[in-house]
C-alpha positions as CSV (number, residue, x, y, z in Angstrom):
1,M,14.3,-17.6,18.5
2,K,12.2,-15.0,16.9
3,R,11.6,-17.4,14.0
4,T,10.5,-20.1,16.5
5,C,8.0,-17.7,18.2
6,V,6.5,-16.7,14.8
7,L,6.0,-20.4,14.0
8,L,4.4,-21.1,17.4
9,S,2.1,-18.2,16.9
10,A,1.0,-19.3,13.5
11,L,0.4,-22.9,14.7
12,A,-1.7,-21.6,17.6
13,A,-3.7,-19.4,15.3
14,A,-4.3,-22.4,13.0
15,I,-5.6,-24.6,15.9
16,L,-7.8,-21.8,17.2
17,C,-9.3,-21.4,13.7
18,G,-9.9,-25.1,13.5
19,C,-11.7,-25.2,16.8
20,T,-13.9,-22.2,15.8
21,D,-15.0,-23.9,12.6
22,K,-15.9,-27.1,14.5
23,I,-18.0,-25.2,17.0
24,S,-19.8,-23.3,14.3
25,Q,-20.4,-26.6,12.4
26,Q,-21.8,-28.2,15.5
27,G,-23.9,-25.1,16.1
28,G,-25.2,-25.4,12.5
29,E,-26.3,-29.0,13.2
30,K,-28.1,-28.0,16.3
31,R,-31.6,-26.7,15.6
32,A,-33.8,-24.5,17.8
33,F,-37.2,-25.7,18.9
34,R,-40.6,-24.0,18.7
35,F,-42.6,-24.3,21.9
36,A,-46.4,-24.2,22.7
37,P,-47.7,-23.5,26.2
38,V,-50.2,-25.7,28.0
39,V,-53.1,-23.5,29.1
40,K,-56.6,-23.9,30.5
41,S,-59.3,-23.2,28.0
42,D,-62.4,-24.6,26.3
43,V,-62.2,-27.0,23.4
44,V,-65.2,-27.6,21.1
45,R,-65.2,-30.2,18.4
46,T,-67.5,-29.3,15.5
47,V,-68.7,-30.8,12.2
48,E,-69.0,-28.2,9.4
49,A,-71.7,-28.4,6.7
50,T,-74.0,-26.4,4.5
51,G,-77.7,-26.6,4.3
52,T,-80.9,-25.0,3.1
53,V,-83.6,-23.4,5.2
54,T,-87.0,-25.1,4.6
55,P,-90.5,-25.0,6.1
56,R,-91.3,-27.6,8.7
57,N,-92.4,-31.1,7.5
58,S,-92.3,-30.2,3.8
59,P,-89.1,-28.9,2.2
60,N,-91.0,-27.2,-0.7
61,G,-94.1,-26.2,1.2
62,I,-97.5,-27.8,1.3
63,P,-99.4,-27.7,-2.1
64,V,-103.0,-26.8,-1.9
65,G,-104.9,-27.9,-4.9
66,A,-108.3,-28.0,-6.6
67,Q,-110.0,-31.4,-6.6
68,V,-112.9,-30.4,-8.9
69,N,-113.1,-28.7,-12.3
70,G,-114.3,-25.1,-12.6
71,K,-113.5,-21.4,-12.8
72,I,-111.7,-19.7,-9.9
73,L,-114.3,-17.2,-8.7
74,K,-112.3,-15.6,-5.9
75,L,-108.8,-15.8,-4.4
76,F,-108.8,-14.6,-0.8
77,V,-105.0,-14.6,-0.3
78,D,-101.9,-13.4,-2.1
79,Y,-98.2,-14.0,-1.8
80,N,-96.9,-13.9,1.8
81,S,-100.4,-13.9,3.2
82,V,-100.7,-15.4,6.7
83,V,-103.3,-18.1,6.9
84,T,-104.8,-20.3,9.6
85,N,-105.9,-23.9,9.5
86,G,-109.4,-24.1,7.9
87,Q,-109.3,-20.6,6.5
88,V,-111.0,-20.2,3.0
89,V,-108.3,-19.3,0.5
90,A,-110.1,-19.7,-2.8
91,L,-113.5,-20.4,-4.3
92,I,-114.4,-22.4,-7.4
93,D,-117.7,-21.7,-9.3
94,P,-120.1,-24.0,-7.4
95,Q,-123.1,-23.6,-9.8
96,V,-122.8,-27.0,-11.5
97,Y,-122.0,-28.8,-8.2
98,E,-125.0,-27.2,-6.4
99,A,-127.3,-28.5,-9.1
100,T,-125.8,-31.9,-9.0
101,Y,-126.3,-32.0,-5.2
102,K,-129.9,-30.9,-5.4
103,S,-130.6,-33.6,-8.0
104,A,-129.0,-36.2,-5.8
105,V,-131.0,-35.1,-2.8
106,A,-134.2,-35.3,-4.8
107,Q,-133.4,-38.8,-6.0
108,L,-132.8,-39.8,-2.4
109,K,-136.2,-38.5,-1.3
110,T,-137.8,-40.5,-4.1
111,A,-136.0,-43.7,-3.1
112,R,-137.0,-43.3,0.5
113,A,-140.6,-42.8,-0.5
114,R,-140.5,-46.0,-2.6
115,L,-138.9,-47.8,0.4
116,V,-141.8,-46.7,2.6
117,L,-144.4,-48.0,0.1
118,A,-142.5,-51.3,-0.3
119,E,-142.5,-51.8,3.5
120,K,-146.2,-51.2,3.6
121,T,-146.9,-53.6,0.8
122,L,-144.8,-56.2,2.5
123,A,-146.7,-55.8,5.7
124,R,-150.1,-56.3,3.9
125,K,-148.8,-59.4,2.1
126,K,-147.7,-60.9,5.3
127,A,-151.1,-60.3,6.9
128,L,-152.9,-61.9,3.8
129,R,-150.5,-64.8,3.8
130,A,-151.3,-65.4,7.5
131,K,-154.9,-65.8,6.5
132,D,-154.0,-67.9,3.4
133,L,-155.3,-65.2,1.2
134,C,-152.0,-64.6,-0.6
135,S,-149.7,-66.9,-2.4
136,E,-146.1,-67.6,-1.4
137,A,-144.9,-66.1,-4.6
138,D,-146.7,-62.8,-3.9
139,L,-145.0,-62.6,-0.5
140,D,-141.6,-63.3,-2.0
141,A,-142.2,-60.5,-4.6
142,A,-143.1,-58.1,-1.8
143,I,-139.9,-58.9,0.1
144,E,-137.8,-58.5,-3.0
145,G,-139.5,-55.1,-3.7
146,R,-138.7,-53.9,-0.1
147,D,-135.0,-55.0,-0.4
148,T,-134.6,-53.3,-3.8
149,A,-136.1,-50.1,-2.4
150,A,-133.7,-50.2,0.5
151,A,-130.7,-50.7,-1.8
152,S,-131.9,-47.8,-3.9
153,V,-131.9,-45.6,-0.8
154,D,-128.3,-46.6,0.0
155,Q,-127.2,-45.9,-3.5
156,C,-128.9,-42.5,-3.5
157,E,-127.4,-41.6,-0.2
158,A,-123.9,-42.4,-1.5
159,S,-124.6,-40.2,-4.6
160,A,-125.8,-37.4,-2.4
161,D,-122.7,-37.6,-0.2
162,Q,-120.5,-37.5,-3.3
163,A,-122.3,-34.5,-4.7
164,K,-122.0,-32.8,-1.3
165,A,-118.3,-33.5,-1.2
166,N,-117.7,-32.1,-4.7
167,L,-119.7,-29.0,-3.7
168,D,-117.6,-28.6,-0.6
169,Y,-114.4,-29.0,-2.7
170,C,-115.4,-25.8,-4.5
171,T,-114.4,-24.0,-1.3
172,I,-110.6,-24.4,-0.9
173,R,-109.3,-24.1,2.7
174,S,-105.8,-24.0,4.2
175,P,-104.8,-27.3,5.7
176,V,-102.3,-25.7,8.2
177,N,-101.3,-22.4,9.9
178,G,-98.7,-20.8,7.7
179,V,-97.7,-18.4,5.0
180,V,-98.5,-18.4,1.3
181,L,-95.3,-19.0,-0.6
182,D,-96.6,-19.2,-4.2
183,R,-99.8,-18.7,-6.1
184,K,-100.4,-20.9,-9.2
185,V,-103.6,-19.5,-10.6
186,E,-105.4,-16.2,-11.1
187,E,-109.1,-15.2,-10.6
188,G,-111.2,-16.2,-13.6
189,E,-108.8,-19.0,-14.6
190,T,-110.4,-22.4,-15.1
191,V,-108.8,-25.4,-13.4
192,V,-109.2,-28.9,-14.7
193,S,-108.6,-31.7,-12.3
194,S,-108.0,-35.3,-13.5
195,M,-106.2,-37.9,-11.4
196,N,-104.3,-35.4,-9.3
197,A,-105.3,-32.2,-7.6
198,V,-104.4,-29.1,-9.6
199,P,-102.1,-26.9,-7.5
200,V,-103.6,-23.5,-6.6
201,L,-101.4,-22.3,-3.8
202,T,-98.2,-23.4,-1.9
203,I,-98.3,-22.8,1.8
204,A,-95.3,-23.0,4.2
205,E,-96.2,-24.2,7.7
206,D,-95.6,-21.6,10.4
207,L,-92.2,-20.0,9.7
208,R,-91.6,-19.1,13.4
209,T,-90.0,-22.5,13.5
210,V,-88.0,-23.7,10.5
211,W,-85.9,-26.6,9.4
212,V,-82.4,-26.6,7.9
213,Q,-81.7,-29.6,5.8
214,A,-78.0,-30.3,5.4
215,T,-75.9,-33.2,4.0
216,V,-73.0,-34.6,6.1
217,P,-70.4,-37.1,4.8
218,E,-70.3,-40.6,6.2
219,A,-67.0,-39.9,7.9
220,D,-68.6,-37.3,10.2
221,V,-72.2,-38.6,10.6
222,G,-71.1,-41.0,13.3
223,N,-70.3,-38.0,15.6
224,I,-73.7,-36.4,15.2
225,K,-76.5,-37.2,17.6
226,V,-80.1,-36.0,17.9
227,G,-80.3,-33.0,20.3
228,Q,-76.8,-31.6,19.6
229,T,-76.5,-27.8,19.5
230,V,-76.0,-26.3,16.0
231,T,-75.0,-22.7,15.2
232,F,-75.3,-21.4,11.7
233,T,-75.2,-18.3,9.6
234,A,-77.1,-17.1,6.6
235,D,-75.6,-14.9,3.9
236,A,-78.4,-12.3,4.2
237,Y,-77.6,-11.4,7.9
238,R,-74.5,-10.6,10.0
239,R,-75.5,-12.7,12.9
240,R,-75.6,-16.3,14.2
241,F,-78.6,-18.5,14.6
242,T,-78.9,-21.6,16.9
243,G,-80.8,-24.8,16.6
244,K,-80.9,-28.5,17.5
245,V,-80.3,-31.7,15.5
246,R,-83.8,-33.1,15.1
247,Q,-83.3,-36.0,12.8
248,I,-80.6,-38.1,11.1
249,R,-82.1,-39.6,8.1
250,L,-80.9,-42.9,6.7
251,A,-81.6,-42.1,3.0
252,A,-78.0,-42.0,1.9
253,T,-76.9,-40.3,-1.4
254,T,-73.8,-41.2,-3.3
255,T,-72.2,-38.5,-5.5
256,A,-68.8,-39.0,-7.0
257,H,-68.1,-41.9,-4.6
258,V,-68.9,-39.7,-1.6
259,V,-71.7,-41.0,0.6
260,T,-73.7,-38.3,2.4
261,Y,-76.7,-38.4,4.8
262,P,-79.4,-35.8,5.3
263,I,-79.5,-34.1,8.7
264,I,-82.5,-32.0,9.8
265,I,-81.9,-29.1,12.2
266,E,-84.8,-27.4,13.8
267,A,-84.4,-23.7,14.7
268,E,-86.6,-21.1,16.2
269,N,-87.3,-18.1,13.9
270,P,-89.6,-15.9,16.0
271,D,-88.9,-12.7,14.0
272,E,-89.1,-14.7,10.7
273,M,-85.8,-13.4,9.4
274,L,-85.0,-16.8,7.9
275,F,-86.8,-17.4,4.5
276,P,-87.3,-20.8,2.8
277,G,-84.5,-21.4,0.4
278,M,-81.7,-19.5,2.2
279,T,-78.3,-21.1,2.3
280,A,-77.0,-21.8,5.8
281,T,-73.4,-22.5,6.9
282,L,-73.6,-24.9,9.8
283,S,-71.4,-25.8,12.7
284,I,-72.6,-28.8,14.6
285,E,-71.1,-29.1,18.1
286,T,-70.3,-32.8,18.6
287,A,-68.1,-32.6,21.8
288,R,-67.1,-29.9,24.4
289,A,-64.6,-29.7,27.2
290,E,-64.6,-26.6,29.4
291,D,-61.7,-25.2,31.5
292,V,-59.3,-28.0,30.8
293,P,-55.6,-28.2,30.0
294,V,-55.1,-27.9,26.3
295,V,-52.1,-27.7,24.0
296,S,-51.5,-27.1,20.3
297,A,-52.1,-30.2,18.1
298,A,-48.6,-29.6,16.6
299,A,-47.1,-31.0,19.8
300,F,-48.3,-34.5,18.9
301,R,-46.8,-34.3,15.4
302,F,-43.3,-33.6,16.6
303,R,-40.7,-36.4,16.5
304,P,-37.2,-35.6,17.9
305,K,-34.0,-37.2,16.8
306,D,-32.4,-39.8,19.1
307,S,-29.6,-37.4,19.9
308,E,-32.0,-34.8,21.1
309,R,-33.9,-36.9,23.7
310,I,-32.9,-38.7,26.8
311,P,-31.5,-42.2,26.2
312,G,-33.7,-45.2,27.1
313,E,-36.6,-47.2,25.8
314,M,-39.4,-45.1,24.1
315,P,-42.6,-45.3,26.1
316,R,-45.8,-46.4,24.3
317,G,-48.8,-44.1,23.7
318,R,-49.4,-40.5,22.6
319,K,-46.5,-38.4,23.7
320,I,-45.5,-34.8,24.1
321,W,-41.9,-33.6,24.6
322,L,-40.7,-31.4,27.5
323,P,-37.3,-29.7,27.7
324,G,-35.1,-31.3,30.3
325,D,-32.5,-29.7,32.6
326,D,-29.6,-31.1,30.6
327,G,-30.9,-29.8,27.3
328,L,-32.3,-33.1,26.1
329,L,-36.0,-33.7,25.6
330,V,-38.1,-35.7,28.0
331,P,-41.2,-37.7,26.7
332,R,-44.5,-37.5,28.6
333,V,-47.3,-40.0,27.7
334,V,-50.6,-38.3,28.0
335,E,-54.3,-39.2,27.6
336,T,-56.1,-37.0,25.1
337,G,-59.7,-35.9,25.1
338,V,-61.7,-33.5,22.9
339,T,-59.8,-31.9,20.0
340,D,-60.8,-29.3,17.5
341,D,-57.9,-30.1,15.1
342,S,-56.0,-27.1,16.4
343,F,-55.9,-27.8,20.1
344,V,-56.1,-31.1,22.1
345,E,-57.4,-31.6,25.6
346,L,-54.9,-33.2,28.0
347,V,-56.8,-35.4,30.4
348,G,-55.4,-35.4,34.0
349,C,-52.5,-33.1,33.2
350,E,-53.2,-30.2,35.6
351,D,-49.5,-30.2,36.5
352,L,-48.5,-29.2,33.0
353,V,-50.5,-26.0,33.0
354,G,-48.2,-23.0,32.5
355,R,-45.3,-25.2,31.1
356,E,-44.2,-25.3,27.5
357,V,-43.9,-28.3,25.3
358,V,-42.0,-28.7,22.0
359,A,-44.2,-28.1,18.9
360,G,-41.6,-28.4,16.2
361,Y,-38.3,-27.1,14.9
362,E,-37.6,-23.5,14.3
363,T,-36.7,-22.8,10.7
364,P,-34.5,-20.0,9.7
365,A,-37.2,-18.5,7.5
366,R,-39.7,-18.5,10.3
367,A,-37.2,-17.2,12.8
368,K,-36.6,-14.0,10.6
369,M,-40.4,-13.3,10.3
370,P,-42.0,-10.5,12.2
371,A,-44.3,-11.4,15.0
372,G,-47.7,-12.7,13.7
373,Q,-46.6,-13.1,10.1
374,D,-47.4,-16.4,8.4
375,E,-45.0,-17.9,5.9
376,T,-47.9,-19.5,3.9
377,T,-48.0,-18.2,0.4
378,N,-50.8,-20.3,-1.0
379,P,-53.8,-17.8,-1.3
380,F,-56.3,-20.7,-0.9
381,M,-54.9,-21.9,2.4
382,P,-56.4,-20.5,5.5
383,K,-54.1,-18.2,7.5
384,R,-54.4,-18.6,11.3
385,P,-53.3,-15.9,13.7
386,R,-50.0,-16.4,15.5
387,R,-49.0,-15.7,19.1
388,G,-45.6,-14.3,18.4
389,A,-42.4,-14.5,16.5
390,Q,-42.0,-18.2,17.4
391,G,-44.9,-19.0,15.0
392,T,-46.7,-21.5,17.3
393,A,-50.3,-22.3,16.9
394,P,-52.9,-19.7,18.1
395,E,-53.4,-19.6,21.8
396,P,-57.0,-20.4,22.9
397,K,-59.0,-17.8,24.8
398,K,-58.1,-18.1,28.5
399,R,-60.9,-18.3,31.0
């Protein structure tokens, strides 16, 4: 009897051990889920780019040149000088051009005097011809003399105008309101103009309003529209600047099989902190949704096993998964709106606010991590803040 009891006890222990191993094995197959809450927040979709601050209308400034040859007598401005439209900025020695103009004026006076004489001669010839005291040939000669004198006057007037223009070119004026960026010559230096004007100064148009010229890949340019809000930073300052998309240019550039388009952003610069040539890091706002239900984008990447969801036909469309009462996951087809790649707007899902959806599987390594620690070890990968030990995506700022 005692031997029988010992055998029964051993058999019971063996059965119990077998059941424990089976439960543990089943527990090993069952994996925990990570959850992400549905909250109300703002979602802003942006396109990131880099650009360069430039003056308005001319990326490199407006060149002001000398259209005549001569020595620079005087420079009235220097680097960073503020100038106005029409202001005298430089003076070329006008001595030769003044003499040329005076000579042209004198020749014009002579031509006009000859025209007056030719007109009087023609009048006398007409009177004599009326009395048949002058031949037809003499009358024709008088007419030809008058026309020649008139043409000479026109030619002298043109020469005088040209001489006056060259004399005026000796006084170089600013074509716009702006700031002197560069000075190409010094006082006393001789400039020689040939087919093109010799640059003397470079002037940036009023820097209280600047442009930022950026390049955007073709994959993103379709989301950009004129008038969209742009925020950007410059390395020189610890602050953000704002602007608007002013122009989307069609002059595409292909570099290493990547097609990019130039985008012009106009920004106010009242304190003139932004200088031409500064590098700007841009964030172009292409869409915005405020105070709407949002969820982590990871929820749309999760795909459960068939054994983990309720049985039945899988619905079509974008789905998120909700925990059911029986421990199985329930799909919910939702319409999505604006996304910033981290969070997605759920359109018409006010009833889901405050609930949690499945965002992925919980891994043993992640489960052992302290709250807020990221398992990413690649130093070049961006590390995002975590809400807690579950390791879900960062929670948006609640309103």
